[in-house]
N, C-alpha and C positions, 0 to 999 in steps of 0.2 A: 335323894341327896346327890348332888353332883360330885363325882370323884375328883380328888385333887391330884395333880401331876407333880411328881417329885422332881425337883431341880437338883442336878448333880453339880457340886462345886467344881470350879475350873481346875483346881489342883488334882481332884479325883479323875477328871478327864485326861489329864496328862499321864497319870499313873496307869489308867486303862490303856492309853495309846502305847506306853512303854511295854506293857504286858503283851499286847497284841503283836508288837514288833518282835519281842522275845520268842513268842510262840511260833511265829513265822520262821525265825532263825532256827529254832529247834527242829521244825518240820523239814527245813532244807537240809540241816545237818544229818537228820535221820534218814534222808534219802527218799522221803515220801514225794517231794518234788525234785526231780533230778537236777543236779547242778549243770549249768550251761557251759559248754566249751566256747572259748573265745580265742581269737588270733590277736597277737600283739607284734608290733614292729619294735625291735630293740636294737639300738646301736651301742657298741662298747668301744671305748677309747682308753688309752693309757694317759692319765691326767698330765704327767710331767712332760711328755713328748708330743702329745696329741696324735699318737699313732693309733690307727684302728686295729682292734683285736678281733681276729677271726679264728675259726676252728674249735670253738668251745662246745662242749657237750651239755646235755640237759642237766647233768649233775652239778654244773658250775653256777646255775642260775637259781636265785631265790626271788620270788615275786609275791608282793602283798597288795591287797586292795584295802587301804586303810590299815586296820588291825587284823584283817583276815588273810591268812596265807593261802596262796593259790598253788595248785599242783601243776608242775610243768610236765606236760604229756609228751611233747616233741619239740625239737629244734631243727630248723632248716636254714639254709643260707641262699635264698633266691637271688639271682642276679638279673632281675628284670630291667627293661629299659626304664629310664627315669626322665621326666620333664623337669628342668631346673629353671626357676624364676630367680634371677639375680637382682636383688633389691639393693641398689647402690645409694649411699649417702651423697646427695648433691646439695647439702646445706652449706652454710658459710664456711664450715670447717671440713667439708667433704672432700676437697681435692687431695687431702692427705692419704685417702684410701685408694686413689686412682691406680697406683702401681699394682695393688692387690687385685683390683677389678680387672685390669688388663691380663694378669696372670691367670685368673679364674676363667676368663674367656678362652685362653689358650688351652686349658685343660679339657675343653669339650671334645669328646671322642665320637667316632663314627657310630651312627645309630642313635645318638643322643640329641636332644633339642634344648635350646635355652632361650628364654625371653629376658629382656633388659628393662628394668623399671628404675627411674630415679625418684628420690623422695626428699622433700624438705617440709614445707607447710602442707603439702599433699603428695600424692603419688602420680607420676607421669609415665606412661608407657613410651619408652624410647625405641623399642623394637619388639615385635611379637615373636613367638617361638620360631626358631630357625636352627638349622644345622650348619649354617654358613658363618664361620668366624669373622670373615671380613665385614659382613653386614653389622655384626655386633660391635666390632671395633669402630666403625664409622659412626654408629649410633652413640657410643660412649664419647667420641670426639665432639659430638654436637651438644653434649650435656652442658647446661648452664648452672652455675653454683650461686646459692643465696638462700636466705630464709632460715627458719628454725627447723631442726630435725625432729618432727613429730612421728616418732618411730611406731608407736602403737597404731595410729591412724593409718599409716602407710602399710604396715604389716597386715592389718585387718582387711583393708581394701584389696591387697594383693592376693591374700589367701582366699577371700570370699569370691572374687570375680576373675582372678587371673588364670584359672585352669578350666574354664568352662568347656573348652573343646578337647581337653586332655584325656587320653585313654590309658596313659602309662602311670606308674607310680609318681607321686608329686612331691617336690621338695622346693623350699625357699632357702636361698643362701642370703642371709641378711648381713650386708657389709656396712659397718658403722664406724665412725670416728670414735665412738664411745660416749658421746654427749647426747642426752635425750632431753627434748623439750616436752612440756605438758601437752597431752593429747586429749581429745574428746572421748576416745575409746579406752576402756580399762584393760588391764592385763587379763582379767578373767574372761572378758569378751573375746579377746584375741585367741586365748587357749580354747575356748568353746568352739569357735568357728574352725580352728585348725583340726580339732578332733572330728567335727561334723564333716569336714571336707577331706579328711585323711591326708593332711599335708604335714610333712616333717619340716622343722625349721632348724637350719644350721647357722649359728651366729658367729661372725668374725668381726672383732673389734680391736681398735688400737688402744685408746685410753681405757682405764678400768673403772671409771666413775660409776658406771651402771653395770658392772660385771655380773652382780647377783641376778639382776633382772634378765639380762641377755642370756645368762646361763639357764635360767628357769624356762625360758621359751624353748630351749633345746631339750632339756630334761623331760619336759611334759609333752613333747611332740615326737619323740623318737629320733631326734636329731643329735647334734653335738655342738659344743662351743669352743672357740679358738681365740685366746688372748694373744694377739699378734706381738705386742711389745714384750710380753713376758716370755713367749716362746723364742724370740730373737731369731726367727727363720727368714731367709730371703723370700720375697714374694712368690717366686716360682715354686719353692719347696713347700711353703705354707699352702698354696693353692693345690698342690698335689695331695697333701694330707687331707684337705677339706673334701676333695673329690673321692678319695679313698673311703672316707666315712659315708659320703652320699651313696656310693655304689655298693657298700658292703653291710647292709643291715641283716640282722637275724629276723626270722619269723618264728615266734613261739606259739604253740597251742597250749592253753592253760584251762584248768577246770577248778571249781571250788565255790563259785557264787552263782546266783541265778541271773543277776544283772551286774555289770561292772560299774563301779563308782568313778569318782574323779580324783581319787587319791592313790593311783597306781604307782608302784615303786618297784624297781628291779635292782638287785645287788648281785655282785659276782664274787664267788669265793676266791681268795687270793691265790696266786700261783705258789708252787712248792717252795720257791726261793724267797717268797715274801717281799721281793724288792719292788714290785710294781703295784701302783694304786690304780685300780680300774674303775671307771665310771660308766654307768648304763642309763640310757634314757628309754622311755616307753611311750608308744602311741597305740591305743586300741583300734583295730580295723574291723571288728565285728560288733 
């Protein structure tokens, strides 16, 4: 007689899968498989003033991957050279951000390099990486304004292909009027490529229509966001604070999971006086 094969109902399969995942988690917790150490880039700013916060010790950081707390092993403050891609709004409303763009170019310091990209319907390289401010100024003068600001598409293209020859730490300063048009690329795709390419995004915007989205780009990539109209800072001072954040990340070594997920979050314990609200962003680099 031919033996009959038992068919397991779909619901049982799901239960079995959950059990397997639980067992793996217990094994990791028990230390049978050692938890993997990983490096994170974290930027900390004071939300009200957008001033960068430095000098924090490991006891001030709490890091989670989803619901899993991670142990902070060490904290350092590297000051490595950085290549900055300045992504400037050149859409119909983009001229409003030009004074900020000019001030950001002036912040370029010795040993640093900057590329200039304009975006509306697409992204256009206005000048490749250079340390010469005058070249960047002339490139900005040649920018033409028009079209819709498809931020996701421009950001994806800049992160994905803008740093091919770069050997230094990579950062995009996204300068936006604050209005976003529909893009072909999704937010999740932008964040995925930023993580894969290890690029931090620093968003600077005038209007607050898309504040939550532009802030998420920064929080999920180890950058920072700056609401220019709310901060009420002169372009030169705003540009100074943006570059302070670009130049002053922390590098954390953490342990507690075998592989990092995509729900990393860092929080900072409040200072003793309790008067400052600190915001932290995270980018995994391992």
